C-alpha positions as CSV (number, residue, x, y, z in Angstrom):
1,X,-22.5,-34.9,-109.5
2,X,-20.9,-31.9,-111.1
3,X,-19.0,-31.0,-108.3
4,X,-17.6,-34.3,-107.4
5,X,-16.5,-34.5,-110.8
6,X,-15.0,-31.3,-110.8
7,X,-13.5,-32.4,-107.5
8,X,-12.0,-35.2,-108.8
9,X,-10.6,-33.1,-112.0
10,X,-9.0,-30.9,-109.8
11,X,-7.2,-33.7,-107.7
12,X,-6.1,-35.5,-111.1
13,X,-4.7,-32.0,-112.3
14,X,-2.8,-31.6,-109.1
15,X,-1.2,-35.1,-109.3
16,X,-0.1,-34.2,-112.4
17,X,1.1,-30.9,-111.9
18,X,3.3,-32.5,-108.7
19,X,4.3,-35.5,-110.9
20,X,5.7,-33.2,-113.1
21,X,7.4,-30.5,-111.0
22,X,9.0,-33.5,-109.3
23,X,10.3,-35.4,-111.9
24,X,11.7,-31.8,-113.4
25,X,13.5,-31.5,-110.3
26,X,15.3,-35.6,-110.5
27,X,16.2,-34.4,-114.0
28,X,17.8,-31.4,-113.0
29,X,19.5,-32.5,-109.9
30,X,20.7,-36.0,-111.0
31,X,23.4,-34.9,-113.3
32,X,24.7,-32.6,-110.1
33,X,24.9,-35.5,-107.7
34,X,26.4,-37.5,-110.7
35,X,29.1,-35.5,-111.0
36,X,29.7,-35.3,-107.2
37,X,29.4,-39.3,-106.9
38,X,32.2,-39.1,-109.6
39,X,34.4,-36.3,-107.6
40,X,34.3,-38.6,-104.4
41,X,34.7,-42.0,-105.8
42,X,38.3,-43.8,-105.6
43,X,39.9,-43.7,-108.8
44,X,39.9,-47.7,-109.7
45,X,36.5,-47.5,-109.5
46,X,35.4,-44.0,-111.5
47,X,35.6,-45.8,-115.0
48,X,32.9,-48.1,-114.3
49,X,30.3,-45.6,-113.1
50,X,27.7,-44.8,-115.5
51,X,25.7,-41.2,-115.8
52,X,23.0,-42.8,-113.9
53,X,25.4,-43.2,-110.4
54,X,24.4,-40.8,-107.6
55,X,26.2,-42.5,-104.8
56,X,30.2,-42.7,-104.8
57,X,31.8,-46.0,-105.0
58,X,34.3,-45.8,-102.6
59,X,35.4,-42.6,-101.1
60,X,38.6,-40.3,-102.1
61,X,39.2,-36.3,-101.8
62,X,42.2,-36.7,-103.4
63,X,40.5,-34.5,-106.7
64,X,39.1,-31.8,-104.4
65,X,42.7,-31.6,-102.3
66,X,44.0,-31.3,-105.8
67,X,41.6,-28.6,-107.1
68,X,41.3,-26.7,-103.6
69,X,45.4,-26.5,-103.6
70,X,46.0,-25.9,-107.6
71,X,47.2,-22.6,-107.9
72,X,45.6,-21.6,-111.2
73,X,41.9,-22.7,-109.6
74,X,42.9,-20.6,-106.4
75,X,43.9,-17.8,-108.8
76,X,40.9,-18.3,-111.4
77,X,38.6,-18.2,-108.2
78,X,39.7,-14.5,-107.1
79,X,39.6,-13.2,-110.5
80,X,36.1,-14.4,-111.3
81,X,35.0,-13.1,-107.6
82,X,36.4,-10.0,-108.8
83,X,35.3,-9.1,-112.0
84,X,31.7,-10.4,-111.0
85,X,31.6,-8.9,-107.6
86,X,32.9,-5.3,-109.2
87,X,30.9,-6.2,-112.4
88,X,27.6,-6.3,-110.9
89,X,28.0,-3.3,-108.6
90,X,28.8,-1.6,-111.6
91,X,26.1,-2.9,-113.7
92,X,23.1,-2.1,-110.7
93,X,24.4,1.3,-110.4
94,X,24.4,2.4,-113.8
95,X,21.4,0.5,-114.3
96,X,19.2,2.0,-112.1
97,X,20.3,5.6,-112.6
98,X,19.6,5.0,-115.9
99,X,16.4,3.6,-115.5
100,X,15.4,6.4,-112.9
101,X,15.8,9.0,-115.3
102,X,14.2,7.1,-118.2
103,X,11.4,6.5,-115.8
104,X,10.8,10.3,-115.6
105,X,8.3,11.9,-118.3
106,X,9.9,15.4,-117.5
107,X,13.2,14.4,-119.0
108,X,14.2,16.4,-121.9
109,X,14.5,13.6,-125.3
110,X,13.4,10.9,-123.0
111,X,11.2,9.1,-126.4
112,X,14.9,9.5,-128.4
113,X,16.7,8.1,-125.8
114,X,14.6,5.4,-125.2
115,X,14.7,4.5,-129.1
116,X,18.6,4.0,-128.9
117,X,18.4,2.0,-126.0
118,X,15.8,-0.4,-128.4
119,X,18.3,0.1,-131.5
120,X,21.2,-1.6,-129.2
121,X,19.1,-4.5,-128.7
122,X,18.3,-5.0,-132.5
123,X,21.8,-4.1,-134.0
124,X,24.5,-5.4,-131.4
125,X,28.1,-5.3,-132.7
126,X,30.1,-8.1,-133.5
127,X,33.5,-9.1,-131.4
128,X,35.6,-7.7,-133.9
129,X,34.2,-4.6,-133.8
130,X,34.5,-4.8,-130.3
131,X,38.0,-5.9,-129.9
132,X,39.1,-2.8,-131.9
133,X,36.9,-0.3,-129.5
134,X,38.9,-2.1,-126.9
135,X,42.0,-2.0,-128.2
136,X,41.6,2.1,-129.1
137,X,40.9,2.7,-125.6
138,X,44.0,0.8,-124.8
139,X,42.0,-1.9,-122.3
140,X,43.4,-4.9,-123.5
141,X,44.8,-7.4,-121.1
142,X,43.3,-5.4,-118.7
143,X,40.2,-6.7,-116.4
144,X,38.1,-3.6,-117.6
145,X,37.5,-5.1,-121.0
146,X,35.3,-7.4,-119.2
147,X,33.5,-5.4,-116.7
148,X,32.5,-2.4,-118.8
149,X,31.0,-4.5,-121.6
150,X,27.5,-4.2,-121.3
151,X,27.4,-2.1,-118.3
152,X,24.0,-1.2,-118.9
153,X,21.9,-4.5,-120.6
154,X,18.8,-3.0,-122.8
155,X,16.4,-5.7,-121.5
156,X,17.4,-5.5,-117.8
157,X,16.8,-1.7,-118.2
158,X,13.4,-2.0,-119.7
159,X,11.9,-4.2,-116.9
160,X,13.5,-1.7,-114.2
161,X,11.9,1.4,-116.0
162,X,8.7,-0.7,-115.7
163,X,9.0,-1.1,-112.3
164,X,10.1,2.4,-111.4
165,X,7.2,3.8,-113.4
166,X,4.8,1.7,-111.3
167,X,5.6,3.6,-108.2
168,X,3.5,5.5,-107.2
169,X,3.8,9.6,-108.3
170,X,2.2,10.5,-104.4
171,X,5.7,9.1,-103.1
172,X,7.8,11.1,-104.9
173,X,6.0,14.0,-104.6
174,X,5.4,13.7,-100.8
175,X,9.7,13.0,-100.9
176,X,10.0,16.3,-103.2
177,X,8.3,18.4,-100.8
178,X,9.9,17.2,-97.7
179,X,13.3,18.5,-99.7
180,X,14.6,15.5,-101.0
181,X,16.5,15.9,-104.3
182,X,16.3,13.4,-107.3
183,X,19.3,11.1,-105.7
184,X,17.5,11.6,-102.5
185,X,14.4,10.3,-103.6
186,X,15.9,7.6,-105.7
187,X,17.9,6.3,-102.7
188,X,15.3,6.7,-100.1
189,X,11.7,5.9,-102.2
190,X,12.5,3.9,-105.2
191,X,14.9,1.7,-104.3
192,X,13.8,0.1,-101.5
193,X,10.5,-0.2,-103.1
194,X,12.2,-2.0,-106.2
195,X,14.2,-4.5,-104.4
196,X,12.3,-7.7,-106.0
197,X,13.0,-5.8,-109.6
198,X,16.6,-5.1,-108.3
199,X,17.3,-8.5,-107.2
200,X,16.5,-10.2,-110.2
201,X,18.7,-7.9,-112.3
202,X,21.4,-8.8,-109.9
203,X,20.6,-12.3,-110.0
204,X,21.1,-12.1,-113.8
205,X,24.0,-9.9,-114.1
206,X,25.9,-11.9,-111.6
207,X,25.5,-14.8,-113.9
208,X,26.1,-13.4,-116.9
209,X,29.7,-12.2,-115.2
210,X,30.1,-15.6,-113.4
211,X,30.2,-18.1,-116.6
212,X,31.8,-15.2,-119.0
213,X,34.7,-16.9,-120.8
214,X,35.2,-16.0,-124.2
215,X,36.1,-12.0,-123.7
216,X,38.9,-13.7,-121.2
217,X,39.9,-15.3,-123.5
218,X,40.2,-12.8,-126.1
219,X,41.4,-9.9,-124.5
220,X,43.4,-11.6,-121.4
221,X,47.3,-12.7,-122.7
222,X,48.4,-13.2,-118.9
223,X,47.0,-16.4,-117.7
224,X,47.6,-15.0,-114.4
225,X,44.5,-13.1,-115.0
226,X,42.1,-16.0,-116.4
227,X,38.4,-16.3,-114.9
228,X,37.8,-19.9,-113.4
229,X,35.8,-20.2,-116.6
230,X,38.8,-20.0,-119.0
231,X,40.6,-22.4,-116.5
232,X,37.5,-24.9,-116.3
233,X,38.1,-24.7,-120.3
234,X,41.6,-25.6,-120.6
235,X,41.1,-28.4,-118.1
236,X,37.5,-30.2,-119.1
237,X,37.2,-28.8,-122.8
238,X,40.6,-29.6,-123.9
239,X,40.9,-32.6,-121.0
240,X,44.5,-31.0,-120.1
241,X,45.2,-33.5,-116.8
242,X,49.1,-32.3,-116.7
243,X,47.9,-28.7,-116.4
244,X,45.8,-29.7,-113.0
245,X,48.4,-32.8,-111.2
246,X,51.5,-30.8,-112.8
247,X,54.0,-32.7,-115.2
248,X,56.2,-33.7,-111.8
249,X,53.5,-35.8,-110.9
250,X,52.6,-37.5,-113.6
251,X,56.4,-38.0,-114.0
252,X,56.8,-39.7,-110.6
253,X,53.6,-41.9,-111.5
254,X,52.6,-40.9,-107.7
255,X,48.7,-40.6,-106.3
256,X,47.6,-37.6,-107.6
257,X,48.5,-39.1,-111.4
258,X,46.2,-42.4,-110.9
259,X,43.2,-39.9,-110.7
260,X,41.3,-40.2,-113.3
261,X,40.7,-37.2,-116.0
262,X,37.1,-37.7,-115.5
263,X,37.0,-37.1,-111.8
264,X,38.9,-34.3,-112.0
265,X,36.3,-32.8,-114.9
266,X,33.5,-33.9,-112.6
267,X,34.9,-31.8,-109.5
268,X,36.3,-29.0,-111.5
269,X,32.3,-28.4,-112.9
270,X,31.1,-28.7,-109.5
271,X,33.7,-26.2,-108.2
272,X,32.6,-23.8,-110.9
273,X,28.9,-23.8,-110.4
274,X,28.7,-24.3,-106.4
275,X,29.0,-20.4,-106.0
276,X,25.7,-19.6,-108.3
277,X,24.2,-22.4,-106.7
278,X,24.7,-21.1,-103.3
279,X,23.7,-17.7,-104.1
280,X,20.6,-18.6,-105.8
281,X,18.3,-19.7,-102.9
282,X,19.3,-16.6,-101.3
283,X,17.5,-14.1,-103.2
284,X,15.0,-16.7,-104.3
285,X,12.1,-14.9,-102.8
286,X,12.9,-11.8,-104.5
287,X,13.7,-13.4,-108.0
288,X,10.3,-14.8,-107.7
289,X,8.5,-11.4,-107.2
290,X,10.6,-9.3,-109.7
291,X,10.0,-12.0,-112.1
292,X,6.2,-12.3,-111.7
293,X,5.8,-8.0,-111.5
294,X,8.3,-7.8,-114.6
295,X,5.8,-10.4,-116.7
296,X,2.3,-8.3,-115.4
297,X,3.8,-5.0,-116.3
């Protein structure tokens, strides 16, 4: 009888868990489908659509034609790709190098350096002193003002340090006996074993760089240097329809001017989040392993 009750309770728990997860999936996916439906609907029907609509009413690709051919959007996309790829590449290199050094127990001053790392978590400088540092370094209106910021994130560094410390010392000693130097050991032994942790912090760095908009707004005077997030802010937050459609189209009252600003906002939001949505499934396997490993450690 107890066994039957336990089995019934387990089945009930499973139903509750699955139902909760399905509800969370619906809550997460529904806004994205709503944006897609609005961006693909006919202009005259967009105003009547609610926030729960997930199927386009009518069909029109005018919004996507405008966005994909808009010079600011294309320039912003290229700027975002450059900042994200180069920034993440440097982030991973320097975070891995610093984590490898701090994971070695025989590093001179290891404890003092680690204390300084922890201090940066508690006492993070504000935007004003940061601005003066960037100005004194002559990095204003350059991509380096954004790329070099938080080159090594202290939280991700700690995750990687703990991961490196769990690698069996026998493997490192074997590599050293075979004549491998510190960098060779890191490249051929440590990094292949740390793929889950590296994939996890890579995803974090990618999302951070891709979503950054405040620093480019402050440090970039040239609008041609704006990343996609700043262009998104101009289009969506400020509702600048003229900047999207063009003054000539608005004056001539042509087909582009008839497009709802709501459709343009929906399309621009989707266009901005699409790269992250495409990248995430590719490293989901490593991300899950890395998150669990970091939690256990």
